[in-house]
Phi, psi and omega in degrees: 000138179263093182277055185269138174283248181282000190309319185284352178288144181292131179264137173263118182264120181247144181249123179223113179062030179082353179269155180268119175246131186234129169283122186278338184210119178296329184298338181270351180235023178295145185294140176224001181284330184238131178285125179270151177271139174299148185227145173288127185286127175300139182297131180260105184259115183243154177301129184257085184216148173263083178286150179105103183298340179249040182302112177054028182201171174229168176074020185265347177259138177272148174259102186267017179100350180284340185249138173273151180292138179256123176286138182291146182296154179297150175279355177286125182278001180296139179306132185267338182210060185297341180276350178282160179302134180276134174230126184248146176221134175248140180201172178292167167279091190219128184297340179296349178265010183302322178296319177297315181294319178296320179296332181273324180089353181173202175282343173227145184307125183260169181300131179083359181288160178298325178295313179296322178296333176271002178079033181234121172275080189276140178227131179246139175219149183277134173210115185264354185258118182301323181297324178290324176296318177297316180299321181295321178291322178295317179298319179296313181296324180298315179290326178297317178297327182284356176110002178277112186293329178221080189300145173267347176278145176069212184215150179289319186221158169226158170243138175217178176281129186296334180285349174255010187294320181297316181290332178282313189280324187301307178291329178297313181291334174298323177282318183295334177298335177290336175279321178160148184297337181277359183257024180290151175276135181222150175279128182242348183198160170231119193250357180177185182215151162284129183228053176132333185291330178269128190204163172251117182251140180198184178297155179304324182300326179291321180295319183281331180216093184308326181298339179293347180281351179302129182084358178286164182232127183238141176248150179167180177280116185288149181061027182255170182301323180283329169300321177303320181300313180295321180296320178295318179299318177299314179297319180297332183254010176066034183253169184258153170240148175257104184284354181265107184281011177254357182231172178232127179242116182291349181258008184220172170273131185250161190231137169247124183287136174244151180288327180197182185294329178293313179300321180298312180297317183291328177298320178292313183298320184279352182071041182301140179226159173218155173253126185227153171290145180270138178231152169224126182056035177081004182246130179289134183273349185094351178270162170233158182214137173275121182246147175239176183273119178260334184209170185218141165254126189201184175217163182298131013260020175301321179293330177294317178301314180298314183296318186278324187269335182217315181072189177094355179242142176242169177285113175286313179200151182209182176286001170290317177276317178270065196283351176257003187290321194238071174287149172271103186260148178257127183239132178222174179276125188304315183301313181292317182299317180293325180284343182232045187303315181298319180295318179297317180293325176292321177298312180299319179299315181296317180297316179297322178291324175297319177297317179298321181295320177295322180295331189249346189229108180304327179295330179292320177295321176301314181293317180298322179293325175297317179296317180299318181301319180284320183289317183283330174053046180268131182305138175061025179236097180267187183299321180297325178298310183292325177294316181303315184273350167289312181290322185095148184210174174233149173211164178268128181279182186291350176251010176089005179275145176274126182238147179261134184230140175073189179121107175222169174215159177244156180258140162269182183300319179298320178295321178296319177297319178296321179299326182267004180075026183261001170270129183310130179087003182256163178258155178281096184289322179297314179296321179296313180299315178305311185290312185300311184280334171297315178295327179298312179295317182298323182289326182267331183226064182297339177292341178260321182221096188285330180205163182238114176302155183297150178299325182296338180275347183234347177256111181255103182267010187294330181288314176292323180298318179297320179292325181294336182276358176295139181260019180291152178303323179300311183295317180299320180294316181297318179295319180295326182273349185281081179232136176298150177247134181237162182292170178300149180292342179290121185249008186302323182249015183271134181284151176276120178277319182201160179214120184218141176273136179241132179269067177273117189273132177246154172296144186306125177071010184230169177253026178257144183282145170280163177301331182289346183284343187302316183297317180294320179294321178295316179295318179301313180299318180298315180300316184288333176296322181287323182280063191288343183265026186230160166269151183245127173249130177250114182253120181265137180226151175232172171271191182259013178283147177085191184286118181298337178292340181263348186292322181293308178297329179292315180295326177294316180297323180290320177298318179291331177297319178292316179302314182293325177300313181296316183291328176286325182296315182211084185298336178286317182278338176235068182285167177302128180104346178274321182254129181238139182252140180225146181242137180232355180056227181260014190282343184230066180293143174288320181223162179300141180281060186253359179205165177299321180296315180294319179297325177297322178294328182280341174277092192213168170240130177253132179253123178245128176255134178237147178220165180294000000 
């Protein structure tokens, strides 16, 4: 769980007289001089995969003899290898780091730990504020530039949520370029995932009928990872968001800014209200409306607070369904990483081995949870607490509704390779997530993020790539086992997560794509990559022009064309059985076939996502 206050909010780093000035919260500097128009959210297509062989569970990997048994680190907190090179990492209090903590044995590498065995005096410390994480990397790069080969100022690495990486790295690298182009911050690893703890909560009616959310009001940290979850859900369902938190649009989902996840939950519990001017299509109507909180974007234990103190909200969507959205990424300074490549690869190896041990050994999860309880130092949160919310649980809220709480996973080396697209036939999920959510923030708030550098410029997979080329039995086994897991093909009892019409253009009377279809197909693939915990249904539709006897086979051929495109693009992420094609011919028109424009709307592909 990421018990971060304003930390996950994107920090704007400003330079004045050589000093670092940081805006701590975007929610306090959101524009209010100009009324923004509500906008239909572009569909956010994410890789839909459950990466992590031990997703919310243990004991799922077999030990076929390729792996040697790993002794658990000592409970003694005394430094185990103080003479080895020191490597420091700052990160949130987040269960996705359990593999890293187990590999370390404590907040500093202990005797017998995987880090010490790799020759690394590793140190972990908690930092929940993104601006402080950015400052620590700048301080480190500054001393590195001054000639200190292994600076004691700042930190070597930080971990953050990958869906916020573009907003985190872009302003940071703008500052680091003043130190030198070789001092850029880059992603070098993905060590785990949020798998349910981050969520969009709302009334049951919204879950059952997404259109019922029109005119609803949600509170949370804006432009944050959990805000991202709601934005993707809106895009998947073809709905609008109102990016202006000073107005109310009855045709869109509206937002009340919260300072942090605690504030978001308490605003709902307290029945917080505001009076706002009403707008339609970005124009003020002259009316005002008192609005209250209908839903919340939050993470555990914010959802626990809601369930226990008031109840009435269920999980509309979470990182359980959007399972590739929120990787725990490791970010370091490029110059130092390149100069210490072997050390970086040993660190990645130790973290991956810690993750594998948690996946296969229940005692390892117990030990990691003990370390987390001490390292995170959260009041009233013991080892059993961190273990419970790593696995994920359900409870009945104060109104009798069943709510899902928690859920994280850790990566072994094979899972990290899969996250970076280094398993043959797989897509780069980290790069996709970085790009998709960076573009989402940039499109709605260009005043904060005017552009998003390419993923290839900030995601450095060379360290993992070098490890993937190892011919050791361990590596071969991990790569062979690194396959996404999807739900059963039976969809009879599976809930519909989203339903969206796609204007994928086909040549007239054929099931072949026009050149204009490429952009839509690319966006679709990206969106589906992020929604890793779902099954994909492709429904083909035609208009009523031509021979009706040919419309059904044509719609079927077009649905299969989309299915085949996805499976050829990334056979690992879209394996046989994940994508299903359905044909409806002209039987389900969206609008009457009374004009060329209407008939064009009816020639469509509908994508339905289902989850357990």
